C-alpha atoms as a printed R data frame, in Angstrom:
    type eleno elety resid chain resno      x       y      z
1   ATOM     1    CA   MET     A     1  0.000   0.000  0.000
2   ATOM     2    CA   THR     A     2  1.346   3.404 -0.966
3   ATOM     3    CA   PRO     A     3  1.250   5.867  1.929
4   ATOM     4    CA   GLU     A     4 -0.794   9.000  1.485
5   ATOM     5    CA   PRO     A     5  1.421  12.036  0.825
6   ATOM     6    CA   LEU     A     6  1.436  14.647  3.543
7   ATOM     7    CA   PRO     A     7 -0.283  17.952  2.833
8   ATOM     8    CA   ALA     A     8  2.102  20.515  1.420
9   ATOM     9    CA   ASN     A     9  1.924  22.687  4.517
10  ATOM    10    CA   ALA     A    10  2.494  19.791  6.950
11  ATOM    11    CA   THR     A    11  6.166  19.412  6.153
12  ATOM    12    CA   ASP     A    12  6.653  23.154  6.637
13  ATOM    13    CA   ASP     A    13  5.267  23.086 10.178
14  ATOM    14    CA   PRO     A    14  8.182  23.119 12.676
15  ATOM    15    CA   ALA     A    15  5.955  21.354 15.202
16  ATOM    16    CA   THR     A    16  5.986  18.232 13.031
17  ATOM    17    CA   GLU     A    17  9.793  18.113 12.774
18  ATOM    18    CA   PRO     A    18 11.865  15.974 15.132
19  ATOM    19    CA   PRO     A    19 13.971  17.973 17.589
20  ATOM    20    CA   PRO     A    20 17.483  18.766 16.329
21  ATOM    21    CA   PRO     A    21 20.564  17.276 17.985
22  ATOM    22    CA   ALA     A    22 22.405  19.328 20.570
23  ATOM    23    CA   CYS     A    23 24.356  22.088 18.845
24  ATOM    24    CA   VAL     A    24 27.931  22.779 19.979
25  ATOM    25    CA   MET     A    25 29.795  25.871 18.858
26  ATOM    26    CA   CYS     A    26 33.519  25.207 18.654
27  ATOM    27    CA   PHE     A    27 36.175  27.884 18.304
28  ATOM    28    CA   ASN     A    28 39.338  26.340 16.923
29  ATOM    29    CA   ALA     A    29 42.041  26.533 14.283
30  ATOM    30    CA   SER     A    30 41.802  24.940 10.862
31  ATOM    31    CA   ASP     A    31 44.122  21.906 10.863
32  ATOM    32    CA   PRO     A    32 44.847  20.649  7.319
33  ATOM    33    CA   SER     A    33 46.001  17.266  8.631
34  ATOM    34    CA   GLY     A    34 42.464  16.516  9.818
35  ATOM    35    CA   ALA     A    35 43.795  15.154 13.094
36  ATOM    36    CA   GLY     A    36 42.882  17.957 15.473
37  ATOM    37    CA   GLY     A    37 41.699  21.531 15.396
38  ATOM    38    CA   MET     A    38 38.415  22.244 13.665
39  ATOM    39    CA   ALA     A    39 38.426  19.016 11.636
40  ATOM    40    CA   GLY     A    40 38.872  16.973 14.788
41  ATOM    41    CA   ASP     A    41 36.101  18.872 16.568
42  ATOM    42    CA   VAL     A    42 33.584  18.426 13.747
43  ATOM    43    CA   ALA     A    43 34.324  14.705 13.390
44  ATOM    44    CA   THR     A    44 34.117  14.100 17.144
45  ATOM    45    CA   ILE     A    45 30.955  16.106 17.696
46  ATOM    46    CA   ALA     A    46 29.261  14.322 14.798
47  ATOM    47    CA   ALA     A    47 30.380  10.931 16.112
48  ATOM    48    CA   MET     A    48 28.854  11.812 19.493
49  ATOM    49    CA   GLY     A    49 25.494  12.528 17.858
50  ATOM    50    CA   ALA     A    50 25.609  16.309 18.204
51  ATOM    51    CA   HIS     A    51 25.841  19.054 15.588
52  ATOM    52    CA   ALA     A    52 28.993  21.160 15.260
53  ATOM    53    CA   LEU     A    53 28.946  24.897 14.618
54  ATOM    54    CA   PRO     A    54 32.588  25.535 13.656
55  ATOM    55    CA   VAL     A    55 34.112  28.998 14.027
56  ATOM    56    CA   VAL     A    56 37.603  29.184 12.532
57  ATOM    57    CA   THR     A    57 40.073  31.238 14.586
58  ATOM    58    CA   SER     A    58 43.350  30.567 12.769
59  ATOM    59    CA   ILE     A    59 44.837  28.505  9.948
60  ATOM    60    CA   VAL     A    60 47.758  26.430 11.175
61  ATOM    61    CA   MET     A    61 50.502  25.157  8.901
62  ATOM    62    CA   ARG     A    62 51.144  21.598  9.977
63  ATOM    63    CA   ASP     A    63 51.499  18.001  8.896
64  ATOM    64    CA   THR     A    64 50.969  14.805 10.862
65  ATOM    65    CA   ALA     A    65 54.240  15.270 12.736
66  ATOM    66    CA   ASP     A    66 54.677  18.960 13.576
67  ATOM    67    CA   THR     A    67 53.114  22.413 13.597
68  ATOM    68    CA   PHE     A    68 55.207  25.061 11.868
69  ATOM    69    CA   ASP     A    69 53.285  28.328 11.781
70  ATOM    70    CA   GLN     A    70 49.842  29.890 11.551
71  ATOM    71    CA   HIS     A    71 47.942  32.397  9.455
72  ATOM    72    CA   GLU     A    72 45.976  34.563 11.851
73  ATOM    73    CA   ILE     A    73 42.349  35.493 11.255
74  ATOM    74    CA   ASP     A    74 41.074  38.954 12.125
75  ATOM    75    CA   ALA     A    75 39.284  39.130 15.468
76  ATOM    76    CA   ASP     A    76 36.247  40.873 13.965
77  ATOM    77    CA   ALA     A    77 35.877  38.031 11.455
78  ATOM    78    CA   VAL     A    78 35.993  35.488 14.277
79  ATOM    79    CA   ALA     A    79 33.280  37.316 16.237
80  ATOM    80    CA   GLU     A    80 31.129  37.823 13.143
81  ATOM    81    CA   GLN     A    81 31.214  34.103 12.332
82  ATOM    82    CA   ALA     A    82 29.923  33.295 15.807
83  ATOM    83    CA   ARG     A    83 27.304  36.014 16.159
84  ATOM    84    CA   THR     A    84 25.813  35.329 12.729
85  ATOM    85    CA   ILE     A    85 25.073  31.723 13.697
86  ATOM    86    CA   LEU     A    86 23.998  32.582 17.234
87  ATOM    87    CA   GLU     A    87 21.240  34.795 15.824
88  ATOM    88    CA   ASP     A    88 19.894  31.743 13.987
89  ATOM    89    CA   ILE     A    89 20.608  28.622 16.063
90  ATOM    90    CA   THR     A    90 20.134  27.832 19.741
91  ATOM    91    CA   ILE     A    91 23.289  26.243 21.076
92  ATOM    92    CA   ALA     A    92 23.720  23.927 24.054
93  ATOM    93    CA   GLY     A    93 27.503  23.814 24.492
94  ATOM    94    CA   TRP     A    94 30.809  25.562 23.784
95  ATOM    95    CA   LYS     A    95 34.214  24.112 22.944
96  ATOM    96    CA   VAL     A    96 37.231  26.415 22.881
97  ATOM    97    CA   GLY     A    97 40.476  25.193 21.350
98  ATOM    98    CA   PHE     A    98 43.352  27.220 19.877
99  ATOM    99    CA   LEU     A    99 42.246  30.805 19.254
100 ATOM   100    CA   GLY     A   100 45.296  32.096 17.395
101 ATOM   101    CA   ASN     A   101 46.213  35.268 19.278
102 ATOM   102    CA   ALA     A   102 45.261  37.479 22.205
103 ATOM   103    CA   ASP     A   103 42.908  39.650 20.124
104 ATOM   104    CA   ASN     A   104 40.912  36.569 19.150
105 ATOM   105    CA   VAL     A   105 40.843  35.419 22.774
106 ATOM   106    CA   SER     A   106 39.257  38.766 23.670
107 ATOM   107    CA   ALA     A   107 36.730  38.512 20.819
108 ATOM   108    CA   VAL     A   108 35.696  34.978 21.771
109 ATOM   109    CA   ALA     A   109 35.442  35.881 25.462
110 ATOM   110    CA   GLU     A   110 33.089  38.736 24.595
111 ATOM   111    CA   VAL     A   111 30.819  36.310 22.713
112 ATOM   112    CA   LEU     A   112 30.908  33.826 25.583
113 ATOM   113    CA   SER     A   113 29.977  36.522 28.104
114 ATOM   114    CA   ASP     A   114 26.503  36.832 26.564
115 ATOM   115    CA   TYR     A   115 25.710  33.134 27.150
116 ATOM   116    CA   THR     A   116 27.036  32.367 30.617
117 ATOM   117    CA   GLU     A   117 24.464  29.632 31.266
118 ATOM   118    CA   ILE     A   118 25.898  27.395 28.516
119 ATOM   119    CA   PRO     A   119 28.705  25.013 29.644
120 ATOM   120    CA   LEU     A   120 32.151  25.725 28.221
121 ATOM   121    CA   VAL     A   121 34.865  23.101 27.787
122 ATOM   122    CA   SER     A   122 38.241  24.710 27.100
123 ATOM   123    CA   TYR     A   123 41.242  22.824 25.729
124 ATOM   124    CA   LEU     A   124 44.803  24.102 25.998
125 ATOM   125    CA   PRO     A   125 47.099  22.318 23.516
126 ATOM   126    CA   ASN     A   126 50.871  22.282 23.501
127 ATOM   127    CA   LEU     A   127 51.832  25.575 21.846
128 ATOM   128    CA   SER     A   128 55.599  25.269 22.105
129 ATOM   129    CA   TRP     A   129 55.871  25.961 18.358
130 ATOM   130    CA   MET     A   130 54.821  29.608 18.902
131 ATOM   131    CA   GLU     A   131 57.358  32.375 19.368
132 ATOM   132    CA   GLU     A   132 57.912  33.117 23.040
133 ATOM   133    CA   ASP     A   133 56.493  36.670 23.118
134 ATOM   134    CA   ALA     A   134 53.380  35.723 21.157
135 ATOM   135    CA   LEU     A   135 52.895  32.626 23.294
136 ATOM   136    CA   GLN     A   136 53.137  34.516 26.576
137 ATOM   137    CA   THR     A   137 50.686  37.182 25.399
138 ATOM   138    CA   TYR     A   138 48.259  34.476 24.268
139 ATOM   139    CA   LEU     A   139 48.481  32.531 27.526
140 ATOM   140    CA   ASP     A   140 48.010  35.675 29.610
141 ATOM   141    CA   ALA     A   141 44.832  36.511 27.692
142 ATOM   142    CA   PHE     A   142 43.576  32.925 27.887
143 ATOM   143    CA   ARG     A   143 44.186  32.893 31.635
144 ATOM   144    CA   GLU     A   144 42.418  36.198 32.202
145 ATOM   145    CA   LEU     A   145 39.463  35.840 29.815
146 ATOM   146    CA   ILE     A   146 38.754  32.166 29.054
147 ATOM   147    CA   LEU     A   147 39.440  30.471 32.384
148 ATOM   148    CA   PRO     A   148 36.768  32.463 34.272
149 ATOM   149    CA   ALA     A   149 34.137  31.233 31.801
150 ATOM   150    CA   SER     A   150 35.285  27.597 31.723
151 ATOM   151    CA   GLU     A   151 33.341  24.797 33.330
152 ATOM   152    CA   VAL     A   152 36.152  22.350 32.525
153 ATOM   153    CA   LEU     A   153 39.722  23.022 31.409
154 ATOM   154    CA   VAL     A   154 41.272  20.076 29.536
155 ATOM   155    CA   GLY     A   155 44.978  19.602 28.925
156 ATOM   156    CA   SER     A   156 47.949  17.332 29.369
157 ATOM   157    CA   HIS     A   157 49.637  17.264 32.763
158 ATOM   158    CA   LYS     A   158 52.808  18.926 31.441
159 ATOM   159    CA   THR     A   159 50.949  21.644 29.507
160 ATOM   160    CA   LEU     A   160 48.687  22.524 32.438
161 ATOM   161    CA   GLN     A   161 51.605  22.534 34.874
162 ATOM   162    CA   ASP     A   162 53.549  24.977 32.697
163 ATOM   163    CA   PHE     A   163 50.448  27.141 32.264
164 ATOM   164    CA   LEU     A   164 48.952  27.122 35.756
165 ATOM   165    CA   LEU     A   165 52.006  26.546 37.967
166 ATOM   166    CA   PRO     A   166 55.007  27.901 36.012
167 ATOM   167    CA   ASP     A   167 57.032  28.409 39.202
168 ATOM   168    CA   TRP     A   168 56.502  24.878 40.533
169 ATOM   169    CA   ASP     A   169 59.832  23.820 42.057
170 ATOM   170    CA   SER     A   170 59.025  20.634 43.951
171 ATOM   171    CA   GLU     A   171 60.731  17.400 42.925
172 ATOM   172    CA   ARG     A   172 57.328  15.738 42.629
173 ATOM   173    CA   PRO     A   173 54.917  16.836 39.899
174 ATOM   174    CA   PRO     A   174 51.764  18.698 40.957
175 ATOM   175    CA   SER     A   175 48.641  16.627 41.517
176 ATOM   176    CA   ALA     A   176 45.435  17.094 39.552
177 ATOM   177    CA   ARG     A   177 43.933  18.728 42.638
178 ATOM   178    CA   GLU     A   178 46.778  21.246 42.853
179 ATOM   179    CA   LEU     A   179 46.256  22.113 39.190
180 ATOM   180    CA   ALA     A   180 42.529  22.490 39.886
181 ATOM   181    CA   VAL     A   181 43.276  24.854 42.773
182 ATOM   182    CA   ALA     A   182 45.422  27.004 40.477
183 ATOM   183    CA   ALA     A   183 42.734  27.002 37.759
184 ATOM   184    CA   GLY     A   184 40.062  27.730 40.367
185 ATOM   185    CA   GLU     A   185 41.857  30.915 41.340
186 ATOM   186    CA   HIS     A   186 40.945  32.176 37.855
187 ATOM   187    CA   GLY     A   187 37.345  30.954 38.014
188 ATOM   188    CA   THR     A   188 37.538  27.516 36.367
189 ATOM   189    CA   ARG     A   189 35.409  24.931 38.180
190 ATOM   190    CA   TYR     A   190 37.153  21.715 37.095
191 ATOM   191    CA   VAL     A   191 40.243  20.488 35.296
192 ATOM   192    CA   LEU     A   192 40.534  17.269 33.298
193 ATOM   193    CA   VAL     A   193 44.221  16.405 33.403
194 ATOM   194    CA   THR     A   194 45.537  13.822 30.938
195 ATOM   195    CA   GLY     A   195 48.831  11.993 30.682
196 ATOM   196    CA   ILE     A   196 49.720  11.805 34.385
197 ATOM   197    CA   MET     A   197 52.595   9.336 34.538
198 ATOM   198    CA   LEU     A   198 52.233   6.555 37.090
199 ATOM   199    CA   ALA     A   199 54.973   4.306 38.443
200 ATOM   200    CA   PRO     A   200 55.448   1.015 36.542
201 ATOM   201    CA   LYS     A   201 53.668  -2.021 37.971
202 ATOM   202    CA   SER     A   202 56.225  -4.288 39.535
203 ATOM   203    CA   GLY     A   203 56.180  -7.855 38.289
204 ATOM   204    CA   ALA     A   204 53.850  -7.134 35.363
205 ATOM   205    CA   LYS     A   205 55.098  -7.105 31.799
206 ATOM   206    CA   SER     A   206 53.780  -4.944 28.986
207 ATOM   207    CA   ALA     A   207 52.632  -6.896 25.961
208 ATOM   208    CA   ALA     A   208 54.052  -4.232 23.650
209 ATOM   209    CA   SER     A   209 57.606  -3.983 24.950
210 ATOM   210    CA   GLY     A   210 58.139  -6.890 27.301
211 ATOM   211    CA   GLY     A   211 59.155  -4.382 29.976
212 ATOM   212    CA   PRO     A   212 57.278  -3.409 33.142
213 ATOM   213    CA   GLU     A   213 53.719  -2.217 32.629
214 ATOM   214    CA   GLN     A   214 53.416   1.546 32.892
215 ATOM   215    CA   PHE     A   215 50.157   3.456 33.081
216 ATOM   216    CA   ILE     A   216 49.047   7.024 32.583
217 ATOM   217    CA   ASP     A   217 46.179   8.497 34.554
218 ATOM   218    CA   ASN     A   218 43.496  10.886 33.353
219 ATOM   219    CA   VAL     A   219 41.829  12.690 36.245
220 ATOM   220    CA   LEU     A   220 38.902  15.076 36.629
221 ATOM   221    CA   ALA     A   221 39.526  17.249 39.676
222 ATOM   222    CA   SER     A   222 38.114  20.241 41.489
223 ATOM   223    CA   PRO     A   223 39.919  22.363 44.087
224 ATOM   224    CA   GLN     A   224 38.469  19.976 46.686
225 ATOM   225    CA   GLY     A   225 40.118  16.893 45.187
226 ATOM   226    CA   ALA     A   226 40.050  14.254 42.456
227 ATOM   227    CA   ILE     A   227 36.557  13.248 41.328
228 ATOM   228    CA   THR     A   228 36.880  10.563 38.666
229 ATOM   229    CA   GLY     A   229 39.225   9.332 35.965
230 ATOM   230    CA   GLU     A   230 40.571   6.386 34.055
231 ATOM   231    CA   LYS     A   231 43.981   4.779 33.686
232 ATOM   232    CA   PHE     A   232 45.325   3.755 30.274
233 ATOM   233    CA   GLU     A   233 48.246   1.426 29.696
234 ATOM   234    CA   ARG     A   234 51.130   3.320 28.134
235 ATOM   235    CA   PHE     A   235 52.572   2.249 24.784
236 ATOM   236    CA   ASP     A   236 55.361   3.910 22.838
237 ATOM   237    CA   THR     A   237 53.148   5.229 20.070
238 ATOM   238    CA   ALA     A   238 52.680   8.915 19.245
239 ATOM   239    CA   PHE     A   239 49.227  10.341 18.566
240 ATOM   240    CA   MET     A   240 47.964  13.728 17.474
241 ATOM   241    CA   GLY     A   241 44.477  15.131 17.954
242 ATOM   242    CA   ALA     A   242 43.754  13.296 21.211
243 ATOM   243    CA   GLY     A   243 43.158  16.431 23.290
244 ATOM   244    CA   ASP     A   244 40.765  17.958 20.780
245 ATOM   245    CA   THR     A   245 38.935  14.623 20.590
246 ATOM   246    CA   LEU     A   246 38.514  14.353 24.354
247 ATOM   247    CA   SER     A   247 37.416  17.946 24.890
248 ATOM   248    CA   ALA     A   248 34.981  17.952 21.942
249 ATOM   249    CA   ALA     A   249 33.464  14.664 23.123
250 ATOM   250    CA   LEU     A   250 32.995  16.078 26.622
251 ATOM   251    CA   ALA     A   251 31.451  19.285 25.271
252 ATOM   252    CA   SER     A   252 29.002  17.233 23.190
253 ATOM   253    CA   LEU     A   253 27.934  15.117 26.154
254 ATOM   254    CA   LEU     A   254 27.411  18.134 28.418
255 ATOM   255    CA   ALA     A   255 25.460  19.851 25.646
256 ATOM   256    CA   ALA     A   256 23.189  16.810 25.436
257 ATOM   257    CA   GLY     A   257 22.417  17.098 29.144
258 ATOM   258    CA   SER     A   258 24.780  14.548 30.705
259 ATOM   259    CA   GLU     A   259 26.039  15.096 34.223
260 ATOM   260    CA   LEU     A   260 29.728  15.941 34.437
261 ATOM   261    CA   GLN     A   261 31.114  12.808 36.104
262 ATOM   262    CA   PRO     A   262 29.510  10.213 33.783
263 ATOM   263    CA   ALA     A   263 30.211  12.487 30.815
264 ATOM   264    CA   VAL     A   264 33.943  12.475 31.641
265 ATOM   265    CA   GLY     A   265 33.922   8.672 31.891
266 ATOM   266    CA   GLU     A   266 32.162   8.325 28.552
267 ATOM   267    CA   ALA     A   267 34.427  10.888 26.866
268 ATOM   268    CA   LEU     A   268 37.553   9.073 28.115
269 ATOM   269    CA   SER     A   269 36.151   5.759 26.895
270 ATOM   270    CA   PHE     A   270 35.406   7.312 23.505
271 ATOM   271    CA   LEU     A   271 38.957   8.658 23.291
272 ATOM   272    CA   ASP     A   272 40.430   5.294 24.267
273 ATOM   273    CA   GLN     A   273 38.508   3.467 21.563
274 ATOM   274    CA   SER     A   274 39.304   6.180 18.996
275 ATOM   275    CA   LEU     A   275 43.004   5.754 19.709
276 ATOM   276    CA   ASP     A   276 42.782   1.958 19.648
277 ATOM   277    CA   ALA     A   277 41.319   2.210 16.141
278 ATOM   278    CA   GLY     A   278 43.710   4.998 15.106
279 ATOM   279    CA   PHE     A   279 45.480   5.049 11.774
280 ATOM   280    CA   ARG     A   280 48.590   6.648 10.274
281 ATOM   281    CA   PRO     A   281 47.610   8.608  7.146
282 ATOM   282    CA   GLY     A   282 51.093   9.974  6.501
283 ATOM   283    CA   MET     A   283 54.671   9.722  7.744
284 ATOM   284    CA   GLY     A   284 53.980  11.290 11.146
285 ATOM   285    CA   HIS     A   285 51.789  10.420 14.110
286 ATOM   286    CA   ILE     A   286 48.679   8.297 14.438
287 ATOM   287    CA   VAL     A   287 45.292   9.997 14.069
288 ATOM   288    CA   PRO     A   288 42.262   8.963 16.181
289 ATOM   289    CA   ASP     A   289 39.447   7.212 14.328
290 ATOM   290    CA   ARG     A   290 36.356   8.882 15.804
291 ATOM   291    CA   PHE     A   291 34.109   6.591 13.771
292 ATOM   292    CA   PHE     A   292 35.557   3.350 15.125
293 ATOM   293    CA   TRP     A   293 32.007   2.219 15.901
294 ATOM   294    CA   ALA     A   294 31.162   2.329 12.192
295 ATOM   295    CA   LEU     A   295 33.924  -0.090 11.154
296 ATOM   296    CA   PRO     A   296 32.552  -3.043  9.138
297 ATOM   297    CA   LEU     A   297 32.027  -6.233 11.114
298 ATOM   298    CA   PRO     A   298 33.657  -9.481  9.996
299 ATOM   299    CA   GLU     A   299 31.443 -12.136  8.479
300 ATOM   300    CA   GLU     A   300 29.876 -14.612 10.862
301 ATOM   301    CA   GLY     A   301 32.124 -17.639 11.431
302 ATOM   302    CA   GLU     A   302 31.232 -21.210 10.630
303 ATOM   303    CA   ASP     A   303 30.685 -21.926 14.306
304 ATOM   304    CA   GLY     A   304 27.615 -19.686 14.213
305 ATOM   305    CA   GLU     A   305 28.868 -17.289 16.887
306 ATOM   306    CA   GLY     A   306 27.775 -13.693 16.714
307 ATOM   307    CA   LEU     A   307 29.808 -11.001 15.032
308 ATOM   308    CA   GLU     A   308 32.477  -9.176 17.001
309 ATOM   309    CA   MET     A   309 34.277  -5.933 16.371
310 ATOM   310    CA   PRO     A   310 37.679  -6.501 14.745
311 ATOM   311    CA   GLU     A   311 40.850  -5.797 16.671
312 ATOM   312    CA   PRO     A   312 42.483  -2.601 15.356
313 ATOM   313    CA   GLU     A   313 45.618  -3.075 13.347
314 ATOM   314    CA   ASP     A   314 48.804  -1.885 15.058
315 ATOM   315    CA   PRO     A   315 50.875   0.091 12.535
316 ATOM   316    CA   LYS     A   316 54.068  -0.714 14.440
317 ATOM   317    CA   GLY     A   317 53.406  -4.414 14.324
318 ATOM   318    CA   SER     A   318 53.340  -5.011 18.075
319 ATOM   319    CA   GLY     A   319 49.867  -6.540 17.985
320 ATOM   320    CA   SER     A   320 48.945  -4.626 21.162
321 ATOM   321    CA   PRO     A   321 46.194  -2.058 21.614
322 ATOM   322    CA   ARG     A   322 47.395   1.548 21.594
323 ATOM   323    CA   ARG     A   323 46.099   3.236 24.714
324 ATOM   324    CA   VAL     A   324 48.151   6.338 25.377
325 ATOM   325    CA   HIS     A   325 47.945   9.859 24.061
């Protein structure tokens, strides 16, 4: 039986349309490698079932191994991109990545200040490729203008230590809580610290190297203490785009209404699986596969058992899952 066509005006009635996915506006640089930056944000947000609203803040010159330079975008153009969309679409989350320069930080912060009820996830990447004066000016602006608006600041342990506690002189590295205290002094509620090195497990051998197992910790903390996290086994494999993947996944989950603690656990799990399924498109580092869940399943075996997801191929030939970023 052929279904009756809907009246012409029925399809134009917004009340008959399904609700849109959560919309996340992400401010980030254009990364031509596709591993991180805006490309990484869009892929991750889509994989999480949300809709990305990408605002380009800079064009970085990079390959899959290194970042070399950037072409800066005018601050007015950055703000105009955002405000044009915000007049049209209701957003549910923010993701801030690399903003290019201090003027762009100021422009983005001004946009954010009009929507303080929307959760902001900020990611601070390693910017050691920038010239020292430009880097310091950028970090000062980020500290003053972005941290006060941030619900969660995401970054590697080393990057956040250098940014938040540059005068740290203890022999031991700062804890996630100590980093959260330093971020809290600027108004940030939580930090999600990745890549915290843990002591090797005595007596246990790593499948990849045959040496002692070593783990890295990823911890969500507030100034009151650690809240949740997940440990990954460390393997000697270099990735790029992991931080953008984690922060964009978290922003998507918060935008969809998830509570912070389970959202962090799900975002870390998503990152882990994206890295396990990662691939090497060039001569540099491995890129996360954010659509690992869409990989084709193998055909059902003769024994009649159900289909299982294939083990990701290890480009270095170790045969072990890659679980470090």
